[in-house]
Steps between C-alpha positions, in 0.01 A plus 500: 500500500211446261170662593176303523316606186183301579320526830547181709122464535455498123772237463328284759165538327662407168659195660161396643338533157760271343554248779193445716237237434204607287290440812711734718392849604735758352578816692429725204153344465392565860150636548664773705436678828192669640695827516718559191870553566802592295696190396832420667798500266660202676228272640196344342160553661516162674850564632376825651206318661734244654723775640206693644380191684842414642550856628154521661434497873237230449767269359736562792226422751467147360811399696298516823180337376412136564521235233376197703670512840376806690783731612758222454792501742733294280715680246427251222120497492348677202336837528273662242809670353708187454193327354471785249865469402466124449193555282692756294796265452282208392291719272803652328651159437179388331459825306853487363464139387170581324640824348243710683556850636713455811463859616120484492509162673729628775295815557181297548676253730654770718170683534256213536485497883543871581148511643540207737398555859700444818492135610459368146176332398380511862500879485334487160219279632461723806456815291275317257265417788458857625555731202189583292530334163770267628874508452721319248873557497534500121246783474681686777831454317343672200367775726850553640657557159206699362421729794686451828875483447645850521152647538404461134617154398786396274322556166603158370422365156175319430676164452672509840179602676307222324760243607497619862121489523464160337793313655232324704123483486255397229637701208801416289765764425476646150871452425705180500742678732219544753404135458860400572496694827165344599650149480845603629329632814352157562825318420686724744265484797426128484868415504635759742211441740589130506859599573391730786258242639778239510737751661238593759417139590144535374557220246746218452626379165321167550164678526523658156274320247718239327297496177564871451870471580539214253383738226650828617814397684615406848703815570419870505718578201375204296135594551555858388706386202235246395222758509699767314628267227156346451338844475753611240462184292120509518479871412772531236379688189142490625260788575442384859702409807423157638642195674462148364203311650731260689709771669208738542291238680790402725558866588131550578497193728810627680334840541188334644722311744662825611161661561387206709818456701663844518290792378178417685598294805851468635737628765589776253149633542479502880539879527249576226211560738695774672605650168140504381392685815777758456388583147129513580541696825711756316244527221209554740698745714597726209147485359376633834793742545597631153678793662758250627609419144828652375452839339565381144215248528261756648579735213436225250148444629424870525646625170454205265147419607602152610299317760643462847460123469727492195756729660510288817533188286789656304678596821475156659576307181821697460627413849784257559455226759706677762346842437150355540603342831661827615188705419279242671717506812499878506120511476388202708780384731547699824832674529700523823447821699823706505656551842619852577734599778320716756636852543 
């Protein structure tokens, strides 16, 4: 059996140099990590980042964090984890078609929501209202991979961290791979949230805006396909990732419709008030009783010089929906008095 004379990583980097678009980010050209590490003989730097994210506890917790429907009972409603997987699939399809770096794209997509709170954007808004300096999930996602996961962060490459931070918000990702994830995130949530809203009886097909459907498609699969194909055609061999004006405007109108009818006021939101109270009560309680925090969080504040407010915020933001409810019940809901048999 012939031995492998060239390290697999070097072969991959050579393949990238020959094959990827001139606008792609090549693994060998990464700006590197904050803490230098010895190179892997098999995986490129972006492959290692992807693997670190998938094997993290923060990634596993996404399966019990809300996407739109809070603590959904049905098996087919999206969670933050399934949303992340759909974003990654869409983003990789686009990256491959544009000859961009798929491994970098996937790593950004898999890590983009690691800092999301319990109860989705409701939890985010609740923390933003009480935490000094506010709270934004993209910034918390960066904090997870830079500092929190495993006690010292994942030491990811600069390009992955940039894509995670800028997948939403005012700034554009520095790489085209990050720009792909930014739009793939929107393509994914608009379409799967429509699907969940129809499944949950929050919307009917007839209520969806006809002018948008005429452009994007009248079925779930057709809308996703239209957006992906249009993005690829509009971005091919160009130094930016963009939709055509016609499809982009239709997508924006559909997104506005979803905000008006589902995200801000619908039956899907009826438990949000309770969820908001859970997050804010927990925040205030642990600010007043820092000794009640788990030991690892107390040590973080005491040894790293972090503020208690930031440590409390980190603890609550990392909770799953059901863990937040369980902690709230333990702290604020009276428990039944045990009955003992008299001697």
